[in-house]
N, C-alpha and C positions, 0 to 999 in steps of 0.2 A: 504494499500499500503506499509506505513512504519511500522516497527515493534519497537515501543518505547523501550521495554525492551531489544531487541537485540542492539539497538543503545546505550544505557545506559551501557550494558555490554561492548560493544566495547570500549566505552569512558573509562571505568574504567580500561580495560586491557591496553589501549594505555597509560594512565596516569602512570600505574604500571610499564610498560616497559620503559617509559621515566624517571621515578624516579631511575631506575636501571642503567642508562647510566652514563658515566664519565661526561656528560654535567652538571649534577645536582652538583657534586662536583666541577667542575670548576666554576660554578656560585656562589657556597657558598664561595670559595676561593677568588674570585673577590670581592664579596660583603665585605669580611673581610678585604682584602687588602685596598679597597676604604674607608671603615669605619675607619681603621687605619690611613690612610693619611689624612683624613678629621678632625680626632680628634686632630691630630698635628697642624693643621691650626688654626688660631684664627677667627673662623666663628661664626656667630650668626644666630638665627632662624629668620624666616620671621616675626613671631609675634613679637619678640623682636625688629627687626628692625623697624617695623612700630610703635610699641610703642615709641621708641626713636625719630623717624621722628615726631610723634604727639607732643611729649614733645618739641622737637626743635621749631616746629611751634609756640606753645604757648609762649615760651621763647622770640622768636623773636617779637611777638605781644606785649608783656609787655615791652620789650627793646624799641620798637618804641614808645609806650605810655610814657615811662619814658623819652625818649628823647625829645618827644614834650613838656612834662611837664616842663623839665629843660630849654628849649628854651624859653618857656612862663615866667617862673620865671626870667631868665636872661634878658629878654626884660623888664619885670616889673621893675627889679632892676636898669636897665640902664636909665629908665625914671627919669627926674629931678622931685623933689618934689614940 
């Protein structure tokens, strides 16, 4: 019923036709404009953001541990001998 070579050829011709329209140029120009705008912003990648979030979480854990240790040492120092 279906003729795969005919459908493949039709698909190729439609792609070639779409590539020749001003829409492709408009899309390229829009992408270039957006890329230029984003490059001027101070943005980070998702991977960099996630890495910094993990680093911040570890730093917070260490800070909490150090605060607990300081409180323990202060309590010990406040006790009479």
